[in-house]
Backbone as JSON, one array per atom type, in Angstrom:
{
  "sequence": "MATKSETIQAVADRAGVSKKDAENILGAFFDHTAERIKKGEKIAWPGFGSFSMSERGPRTGRNPQTGEAIKIKKSRSIKLSTSAPMKQWLLGKAGKR",
  "N": [[101.04, 98.87, 92.38], [103.01, 96.01, 92.3], [102.24, 92.81, 93.55], [103.75, 90.41, 95.83], [103.19, 87.82, 94.92], [102.53, 88.31, 92.21], [104.98, 89.28, 91.3], [106.65, 87.04, 91.69], [105.41, 85.26, 89.89], [105.88, 86.61, 87.45], [108.71, 86.57, 87.32], [109.15, 83.81, 87.29], [107.91, 83.15, 84.84], [109.49, 84.65, 83.0], [112.02, 83.56, 83.43], [111.63, 80.93, 82.89], [111.13, 78.97, 84.82], [109.76, 77.11, 87.63], [107.13, 78.46, 89.75], [107.71, 78.04, 92.44], [110.51, 77.61, 92.4], [111.28, 80.15, 91.48], [110.42, 81.73, 93.62], [112.08, 80.74, 95.67], [114.61, 81.46, 94.66], [114.4, 84.28, 94.49], [113.99, 84.82, 97.21], [116.43, 83.91, 98.29], [118.15, 85.73, 97.06], [117.3, 88.22, 98.2], [117.78, 87.65, 100.94], [120.59, 87.26, 100.94], [121.43, 89.78, 100.0], [120.46, 91.51, 102.06], [121.92, 90.53, 104.27], [124.61, 91.1, 103.52], [124.53, 93.89, 103.24], [123.9, 94.62, 105.84], [126.32, 94.08, 107.03], [127.72, 96.22, 106.2], [128.52, 96.28, 103.58], [128.37, 96.95, 100.04], [126.11, 96.16, 97.49], [126.27, 95.58, 94.16], [124.64, 95.71, 91.01], [125.38, 95.68, 87.88], [124.13, 97.89, 85.4], [121.68, 98.07, 86.58], [121.7, 98.98, 89.35], [122.85, 99.85, 92.69], [122.78, 98.52, 95.98], [122.85, 99.74, 99.26], [123.72, 100.67, 102.68], [121.97, 103.21, 104.29], [122.39, 105.88, 106.44], [120.92, 107.94, 108.85], [121.43, 110.69, 110.89], [120.62, 111.67, 114.32], [117.91, 114.01, 114.71], [115.94, 117.03, 114.84], [112.47, 117.2, 114.62], [109.08, 117.96, 113.65], [105.92, 117.63, 115.22], [103.24, 116.91, 113.25], [100.58, 117.4, 113.93], [100.53, 119.05, 116.19], [102.61, 120.8, 115.91], [104.66, 120.86, 117.65], [108.09, 120.62, 118.63], [110.01, 117.71, 118.16], [112.26, 115.05, 119.11], [114.03, 113.07, 116.87], [115.25, 109.87, 116.58], [118.44, 108.46, 115.54], [118.65, 106.61, 112.46], [118.63, 103.71, 110.29], [118.57, 102.48, 106.94], [117.89, 100.59, 103.93], [119.25, 101.55, 100.85], [118.68, 102.22, 97.41], [120.61, 102.94, 94.72], [120.26, 104.0, 91.55], [121.68, 102.89, 88.45], [123.46, 104.64, 85.81], [122.7, 103.73, 83.15], [120.17, 102.61, 83.77], [118.78, 104.83, 84.73], [118.67, 106.33, 82.37], [117.09, 104.64, 80.79], [114.71, 104.63, 82.3], [113.93, 107.27, 81.92], [113.25, 107.21, 79.33], [115.18, 107.49, 77.4], [116.75, 105.56, 76.39], [117.21, 102.3, 74.88], [115.01, 99.38, 74.84], [114.81, 97.42, 77.79]],
  "CA": [[102.13, 98.15, 92.99], [102.96, 94.57, 92.06], [102.28, 92.01, 94.77], [104.79, 89.39, 95.87], [102.75, 86.73, 94.05], [102.66, 88.75, 90.82], [106.41, 89.36, 91.0], [107.14, 85.66, 91.58], [104.89, 84.72, 88.63], [106.59, 87.27, 86.34], [110.08, 86.05, 87.29], [109.06, 82.42, 86.85], [107.61, 83.15, 83.41], [110.64, 85.16, 82.23], [113.19, 82.67, 83.58], [111.28, 79.58, 82.47], [111.24, 78.07, 85.97], [108.51, 77.02, 88.38], [106.91, 79.55, 90.71], [108.42, 77.68, 93.68], [111.92, 77.9, 92.17], [111.44, 81.6, 91.42], [110.29, 82.24, 95.0], [113.31, 80.37, 96.39], [115.71, 82.26, 94.13], [114.21, 85.67, 94.95], [114.22, 84.82, 98.67], [117.88, 83.8, 98.51], [118.74, 87.02, 96.66], [117.02, 89.23, 99.22], [118.49, 87.28, 102.17], [122.0, 87.54, 100.71], [121.59, 91.23, 99.91], [120.27, 92.09, 103.39], [123.05, 90.12, 105.13], [125.82, 91.84, 103.12], [124.33, 95.31, 103.55], [123.99, 94.75, 107.3], [127.76, 94.06, 107.34], [128.3, 97.46, 105.7], [128.96, 96.12, 102.2], [127.53, 97.46, 98.97], [125.79, 95.14, 96.49], [126.08, 96.24, 92.86], [124.15, 94.95, 89.87], [125.63, 96.57, 86.74], [122.99, 98.14, 84.53], [120.48, 98.26, 87.39], [122.02, 99.9, 90.44], [123.52, 99.25, 93.84], [122.11, 98.57, 97.27], [123.78, 100.05, 100.35], [123.1, 101.14, 103.91], [121.84, 104.65, 104.43], [122.26, 106.22, 107.86], [120.5, 109.3, 109.18], [121.74, 111.06, 112.26], [119.47, 112.19, 115.07], [117.53, 115.34, 114.28], [114.72, 117.58, 115.41], [111.37, 117.26, 113.68], [107.86, 118.61, 114.16], [104.69, 116.86, 115.25], [102.38, 117.59, 112.28], [99.29, 117.78, 114.51], [100.65, 120.12, 117.18], [103.71, 121.71, 115.58], [105.66, 120.74, 118.71], [109.38, 120.04, 118.25], [110.28, 116.38, 118.71], [113.57, 114.49, 118.77], [113.96, 111.87, 116.06], [116.47, 109.09, 116.78], [119.16, 108.06, 114.33], [118.04, 105.45, 111.83], [119.33, 103.09, 109.16], [117.7, 101.8, 106.0], [118.53, 100.17, 102.69], [119.11, 102.54, 99.79], [118.99, 101.79, 96.05], [121.11, 103.99, 93.82], [120.13, 103.46, 90.2], [122.82, 103.09, 87.55], [123.23, 105.58, 84.72], [121.86, 103.14, 82.08], [118.81, 102.44, 84.25], [118.19, 106.17, 84.74], [118.39, 106.69, 80.98], [115.97, 103.81, 80.37], [113.52, 105.13, 82.98], [113.57, 108.55, 81.34], [112.87, 106.99, 77.94], [116.26, 107.92, 76.52], [117.56, 104.39, 76.01], [116.45, 101.21, 74.29], [114.24, 98.48, 75.71], [115.62, 96.59, 78.7]],
  "C": [[101.95, 96.66, 92.7], [103.04, 93.84, 93.4], [103.44, 91.01, 94.69], [104.44, 88.26, 94.9], [102.9, 87.08, 92.57], [104.13, 88.81, 90.4], [107.0, 87.96, 90.81], [106.68, 85.05, 90.26], [105.64, 85.3, 87.44], [108.01, 86.74, 86.21], [110.08, 84.61, 86.8], [108.83, 82.33, 85.35], [108.83, 83.57, 82.58], [111.84, 84.23, 82.29], [112.89, 81.24, 83.14], [111.45, 78.56, 83.59], [109.89, 78.02, 86.67], [108.37, 78.22, 89.33], [107.66, 79.27, 92.02], [109.91, 77.98, 93.54], [112.17, 79.41, 92.14], [111.36, 82.21, 92.81], [111.54, 81.94, 95.81], [114.49, 81.23, 95.96], [115.6, 83.71, 94.6], [114.46, 85.78, 96.46], [115.7, 84.76, 98.99], [118.58, 85.11, 98.14], [118.53, 88.08, 97.74], [117.72, 88.93, 100.54], [119.97, 87.63, 102.05], [122.26, 89.04, 100.72], [121.48, 91.87, 101.29], [121.43, 91.77, 104.32], [124.31, 90.94, 104.8], [125.7, 93.32, 103.46], [124.44, 95.54, 105.05], [125.44, 94.77, 107.76], [128.46, 95.32, 106.84], [128.81, 97.38, 104.27], [127.93, 96.7, 101.24], [127.32, 96.33, 97.97], [125.49, 95.85, 95.18], [125.57, 95.25, 91.83], [124.29, 95.86, 88.66], [124.42, 96.68, 85.82], [121.69, 98.37, 85.29], [120.74, 99.29, 88.49], [122.75, 99.19, 91.55], [122.72, 99.5, 95.1], [123.17, 98.86, 98.32], [122.99, 100.5, 101.57], [123.08, 102.65, 103.91], [121.63, 104.94, 105.91], [121.87, 107.69, 108.0], [120.84, 109.56, 110.64], [120.5, 111.52, 113.0], [119.17, 113.63, 114.64], [116.26, 115.79, 115.0], [113.67, 117.67, 114.31], [110.2, 117.99, 114.31], [106.71, 117.63, 114.13], [103.71, 117.58, 114.32], [101.04, 118.05, 112.86], [99.4, 118.99, 115.43], [101.7, 121.16, 116.82], [104.83, 121.67, 116.6], [106.95, 120.1, 118.18], [109.55, 118.68, 118.93], [111.67, 115.93, 118.28], [113.36, 113.19, 118.01], [115.3, 111.15, 116.2], [117.16, 108.81, 115.46], [118.51, 106.81, 113.77], [118.9, 104.95, 110.67], [118.29, 102.47, 108.24], [118.5, 101.4, 104.77], [118.22, 101.19, 101.61], [119.45, 101.88, 98.45], [119.43, 103.01, 95.27], [121.07, 103.41, 92.42], [121.36, 103.79, 89.36], [122.45, 104.09, 86.46], [122.4, 104.96, 83.59], [120.41, 102.97, 82.51], [118.09, 103.79, 84.29], [117.8, 106.59, 83.33], [117.17, 105.92, 80.46], [114.67, 104.31, 80.99], [113.02, 106.44, 82.4], [113.19, 108.42, 79.86], [113.92, 107.39, 76.95], [117.14, 106.77, 76.07], [116.64, 103.32, 75.45], [115.73, 100.37, 75.33], [115.18, 97.63, 76.55], [115.31, 95.15, 78.5]]
}
């Protein structure tokens, strides 16, 4: 797994900007994305994928230690749906990104 510091360095190197600028830009991107998703909007980046809110309803689960049935509350999280070109690239069926 790449650390935050490694990611910032890689972005700075590829974009030809300082590490501080890269950190500010990435922070602004994530803040903007989280704010829009919280409002129920979808954020799309063509060729990469789209971010959206995923909601799970309440359900019954099992305690893995005891096997006892437990109630799991509804939850929300951010979901990334990869684009078709990204899926092809990940599977090695497309050119270099």
